[in-house]
N, C-alpha and C positions, 0 to 999 in steps of 0.2 A: 192663261194670263201671264204676261211678262213679269218675271221676278228679278229684281236687282238687289243683291245682298250688299249693302253699303258699309258693312263692318267686317272685314276679314284681314288677316295678317299674312305676310309673305316675307321670305328672305331669299337672297341669292343662294345658290347651291354651295358656293364657296365664299369665305370671307378672308380678306387679308389679315395678317397678324398685326393689327394696328398698334397694339401695346408694344411690340418689339420695334416697330417702325418709329413710333413717337417716343419710346423710352420711358413710359409711365402708364398707369391707369388700368382699370378693369374693363377694357374693351372686350367685346364678345368675339370669340372665334368658334368655328365648328370643328369638332373632332368626329370624323366619319367612323361609323361602326360596321362590323362585318355583317350585321343583320339588315343593313340598308338604311338604318336610322342614323341620326347624328346627335351627339351631345353638345349642347351649348355650354361653353366654358367662359366664365366671367372672370377675367384676370387669370388666376390659377385655380379657381374653385368651380366645381360643377354647378350649373344653374338649372337646366332641365334637358330632357331628351325630346327631340322632335322627329317626326316621321317625314318621308318624302313628300307628303301632301303639303308640307310647309314651303317647298320650293319648286316642286315639279308642276309645271303649268298644265300639262295634259292630264295628269292624275287628278288635279283639282277640277278640271272641266268635266271629266268623267264622273267624279263623285257628285258633283252638282247636278248632273243629269238625273241621278237617282232621286233627287228631290225636286225635279221639275223646275230647276233654277238655271238660268243661262248666264247672268252677268254677276261678276264679283268686283266690288270696289276694294282694291288692295292697298294696304299701307304697311309700314314696318312694325315690328314688335316693339312696344314701348321701351323695353330695356335697352334698345339700340339708340335711344335719344342722345345719351351721353352729354347731357347739359353741363356736367361737372368738368368736362374737358376744356382745354384751351380752345378758344373760338375757331382759330385757323385749323386745328386738328378735327374739331367737330364738323367744320365745313367740309373737309375732305371726306370724312365718313358719310355725311349727308349727301354729298354729290354722288358718291359710289352707290348708295342705296337708291337715290332718286333716278339715276341713270338706269339702274336695273328695272325699277318699277315702270319707267317710261317705255323701256324696251318690251316688257311683258305686255303692256297695253298696245303697243304698236304691232307686236306679233299676232295678237288675238283681239282685234278691235270690237268684235261682237261679244266677247266674253270678259274683257277686263277694262276697268277704269282705274287710274292710279291717283293716290294722294302722296304728296311729298313730305319731307321732314326738313327742319331748318335748325340752326344753332340759336335757340331762343335766348341763350345767356348773353348774346351780344346783338343789339338791334341792327347795327349797320351791316354786320356779317349776315344776319338773317335776311335782311331786305335784299341784299345782293343775290342770295340764293332764291328768294321769292321771285325775283325778276327772271331768273333762269328757269325756275319751275314753270312760270307762265310760258316761256319760250318752248319748253319741252311738251307743252300741251296738257299738262296735268291741271285739273280743275280746282284743286285745293290742297290743303296740308292737314296733317295730324299733329297735334301738340299735346304735351302733358298737362295734367291738372294743376301742377305747380312747377316752378322752375327753381331748382335748388332750394326748395322749401319756401320760396317767395310766392305770394299770391299773384294771380293773373291781373289783379287790379293795380299792381305797382306801375308807376308812371313810366318806368324804363321799358315796359313791354308795349305801351300804347302805340309807338311808331310802327311796330310790327303789325298790329291789328289795323292801323290806319292804312298801311301799305296793302294789306290783304283786301280791304274795301276798295281801294283805288285800283288795284290790279284785278278786281272781281274774282278773287280766290276765296273759296269756302274754307271753313275750319271745322275739323272734328276734334273735340276735346276728349282725351282718353285718360282715365286715372292711372297713376303710377306713383312710386315712392310713397305708399299710402301712410296716412296719419297713424301713428301708434305701432308701426310694424315691429320695432324691437321688443315691445312688451306684450305682443299678442300673437306670436307665431304659431302657437298650438291651435289645433282644430281648423287650420287654413283660414283663420280669422282675418288676416289682411285682405284676402280676396272676397270673403263673405260679408265682412263688416266694413273694412277700410275702404274698399273700392266705391261702394255707394256713397260713403261719407266724403271721399275725395272729390267725386263729381259734383256733389252738392256744394262743397267748398269752392270749386271752380265757378259754378253758376252764380253763387252768392257774391263771390268776389267781383265777377264781371258786371253783375247788376248793381251792387252797392257802390262799386268803384266808378260807375257811369260809363263803362265801355259800350254797352248796348245803347245807352242814351245818346252818347256822343257820335256813335257810328251806326245809325239806324239801318244802313244797307248791308252791314256785315252779316254774312250768313254762317251761323254757328249751329253745330249739332253736338249735343251732349250725349256721350255714350251710355249704354246700359239703362236706357229709358230715363235718362237724366239723374241716375243714381237715386239718392234720398231726397233730392230737391222737391220734386212735385209731390211726393208723398208726405212731405212735412211743410208744405207751403203755408198751411194754417199757422203753424208755430213761427215760421219765418216772418210772415206778415204781422203776426201779433207782436213779435219782438221789434219789428220796424215801427209799429204804432205806439207801443208802450215805452220804448227807450230810443226815441229818435236822436237823442243826444249821443248815443253810442253807434246806432245803425245808419241813420240817415245823414251822416256828416258829409258825404261826397255826392249823394244823389237823393233828391227829395221825393222821387217817384216810388210809389208803392210797388214792391217786387211782384205782386200778383199781376200788375199791368203788363208784365213782360211775357206772361204765359200766352203762347201762340206767336210770339215774335222769334222764337228759335225752334230748331228741330231736335228731336230725340230719336233714338232707335227703339225697336220694339222688344228688346231683350229683357222680358219680365219672367218668362217661363210660366206664365199664369194668365189665364183668360180674364179673370176678374180684375187683376192688377192692370192689365193692358186697357181694359174698358175705363178704368179710373183715369189713366193717363190720357186717353182719347177725350174723355169728358172735360179735361182741363186745358188741353192744347189743340184739340181737333185732329182728326185722322190725317188731314193734309200736312200735318207737321210731325207725323210718325213714320219713320222709315224702316223697311225690313233690314234687320241686322242679325248676324249669327255669332260673331267672334270666332268663326272658323279659322284654323282647325283645332282650337283648344277645347278641352272637355267641359269647361264651365260654360261654354257657349251653347247656342241653340242649333245643334248639329243636324236637326231635321229641317232647318231653314224655313221656319214659319208654318210647320205642319199644324201646330196648335191653333193658328189663325185660320187655316183652311178648314179645319174641322170645327171651329168655334162658331159662336152665334154673332157673326159679323156680316153685314150686307155686302153686296158686290162692290158698291161704291167705296166703302171703307177698305175692303181688301185691295182694290185697285190703287187707292191712295198709298196704303202701306207697302204694297208689293212693288210699285214703281213710280207713281206720280210724285210722291213726296221727295224721293231721291232725285228725280229728274229736275224738280224745282230747286232743291237745295244746291245741287251741283251745276245747274243750268246745262243739262245734257240734252242732246237731240235724240228723241225716242226712235227716230227712223234709223239711227246707227245700229240698233239692235234687232231690227225687224228683218 
C-alpha cells in the first residue's frame, strides 16, 4: 500500500550566515562536526544536533524504505520561521529554504513533495512569496501556531489565508514558540505539554476567529493529531455554550461543527487515541505523519497503524488518500 508521510522536516546541507549578513538576530546556521553530524547554532547559542538524515536526500529515501514508505512531504524546521526578523530579511531566508525544498522535490518526484514557508509577520511580503511558491509547484505551506505570540485569528493574517485559498495552496499548522516555555523547561515540558496546547490554541483561534467560516475552501492540517483540540472538544464546546459573550464574539458557529472540515496527522503514538481522533473527524481527514527525523516523532512511520485494529479502508485513507486530498496530489505521480 502506498504510504505518504506528510509531516517531515528537512534543511539544506549548508546555511548562509544570515545573522552576519543582516547584522542582527538569532538566525540559525550549521556547524559541521567531525562525526558527520551538524550542530544547529541559534545566534551564538547551541540549539540542537542533527544527523545527515536531516539534509541528505538519499539517506532519507533509504531509511524510509525500511518502513515500506515511499513518499515524504518535506518542510523546514519551525525554528527557521524567523517571524521576528525584518520582513525583507525573512523573505530572503524563506526564498532560500523554498528553493531548496522545490529542488529536492524536482530531483526525486516519486519520493518528495514540498511545503514552503513565508514571512507571516507581513502580509504583503508573505503573499508575494505565496505566489512564487505556486510557481515553484509546491502544493502548500507550513506556518507556526502563533506569529510573534499573536493568535492566527488576528485580522492582519487573514489576507494570507485568503491568498492561500485563492491560490489553492494547503496549510500545515505546526506548533512553535510554545506557551509557557520560560517557566516549564524542565522535563521537556514545552514539547510534551506546550506543543499540544499550542496546536489547540491555533485551531481555536482559527475557528473562533471565523477563518474557517469565511474561507470554507481553505485546506488546513493541524499537526500532532490536532494537539489537544480534539481531545478537549467537549470542554471547548461547553465553554462556547456557557460563555458565548466571551467565546462566540466573532463566530456564532459551534466549534464542534468544524470537526471533519480540516485535516490532522496521525501522530498519537497510541492506537486508542487514534481511534478517538478518527471517531471525531473520520479517517478521510487523518494523514500519515511522522515528524521525521526527530526522536519525538513516529519514526517507524505508522507501524502501530499497520499492526493495529484498523480495516484496509481506514489504512488506505491514513496512508495516502487523506494526504492526496489535502494537498490535491496526483496519485499516479508516485506509482
